[in-house]
C-alpha positions in Angstrom: 132.6 172.8 24.9 133.2 169.1 23.8 132.9 168.4 20.2 133.9 165.9 17.5 137.3 166.0 15.9 139.0 164.1 13.2 142.6 163.0 12.9 144.4 160.8 10.6 144.1 157.2 11.3 147.0 155.6 13.5 147.9 159.2 14.8 148.4 159.6 18.5 147.7 162.8 20.6 148.0 163.7 24.0 145.4 164.6 26.7 146.0 166.2 30.1 145.5 163.5 32.9 144.0 163.8 36.2 147.3 164.6 37.8 148.2 167.3 35.3 150.4 165.0 33.2 150.1 164.0 29.6 148.3 160.8 28.6 149.0 159.4 25.0 146.0 158.2 23.1 146.3 156.2 19.9 143.5 156.7 17.4 142.0 153.6 15.9 140.5 153.3 12.5 136.8 154.5 12.3 135.2 153.9 8.7 133.8 156.9 7.3 130.2 155.4 7.0 130.1 154.8 10.8 130.2 158.7 11.3 128.0 159.4 8.2 130.8 160.5 6.0 131.4 159.8 2.3 134.3 157.9 1.4 134.0 158.0 -2.3 132.9 154.3 -2.8 129.4 152.6 -2.8 128.5 150.7 0.3 126.4 147.5 -0.5 125.0 145.1 2.2 127.8 142.6 1.6 130.7 145.1 2.0 129.1 146.7 4.9 129.1 143.5 6.7 132.9 143.1 6.0 133.6 146.7 7.2 131.6 146.4 10.3 133.7 143.1 10.9 136.8 145.0 10.2 135.7 147.9 12.7 135.2 145.7 15.6 138.3 143.6 14.9 140.7 146.3 14.4 139.3 149.5 16.2 136.9 148.3 18.9 138.6 145.0 20.1 141.6 146.4 21.3 139.8 148.8 23.5 137.6 146.2 24.8 140.3 143.9 25.8 142.0 146.8 27.6 138.7 147.3 29.4 138.3 143.5 30.3 141.9 143.4 31.6 141.3 146.6 33.8 137.9 145.6 35.1 139.0 141.8 35.7 142.1 143.2 37.7 139.9 145.2 40.1 138.9 143.0 42.8 136.3 145.5 44.0 134.5 144.6 40.8 135.4 140.9 40.4 136.1 138.3 43.0 139.0 135.9 42.4 138.6 133.6 39.7 135.8 135.8 37.9 136.5 138.3 35.0 134.9 140.5 32.6 134.6 139.5 29.1 132.7 141.1 26.1 131.1 138.6 23.9 131.6 139.6 20.3 130.5 136.3 18.7 127.4 137.8 17.2 129.2 140.7 16.1 132.1 139.1 14.4 130.6 136.1 13.0 130.8 135.4 9.4 128.5 137.3 7.0 125.0 136.0 6.3 125.6 134.3 2.8 128.6 132.4 4.4 126.7 131.4 7.4 123.9 130.2 5.1 126.3 128.0 3.2 127.8 126.5 6.3 124.4 125.7 7.9 123.2 124.1 4.6 126.1 121.7 4.7 125.7 121.3 8.7 122.1 120.4 8.1 122.6 117.9 5.1 120.7 114.5 5.8 123.7 112.4 4.7 126.9 114.4 5.8 125.5 117.0 8.3 126.6 117.4 11.9 124.1 119.7 13.2 120.2 119.8 14.1 117.9 122.6 13.3 117.5 123.3 16.9 121.4 123.8 17.1 121.5 126.3 14.1 118.4 128.2 15.6 120.4 128.3 18.9 123.4 129.8 17.2 121.4 132.4 15.4 119.5 133.4 18.5 116.2 132.3 17.1 113.3 131.0 19.1 112.9 127.1 19.0 110.8 126.1 16.4 108.1 123.3 16.5 109.1 120.4 14.4 105.4 119.5 13.3 106.1 120.1 9.7 
């Protein structure tokens, strides 16, 4: 019966492939909090955002790139000049405090470079009525 196993980060192990051969698999780093394990430290909102960013960048992204490349190369799935891409912008964007600082500067009446509508669009918010 399948189960959940743990191995040391960066380890490699082998699995039997469909043809009976061995397939090497490298294990990425999965932070303990993702699987509900304790890591000895306290997890605050700020450092959980950083850990989530780290997980996506160093554990998930390499797998997603490999999937993108495999799918994009399969002409039964994607016609010529089309490709598969996972959009991680919302996942790997800066933490909320940093985004708030950038948007405050971007909306500055004298030195800003963005409109409220542009900021709302970047944050996936509904357009606001400008009747204020």
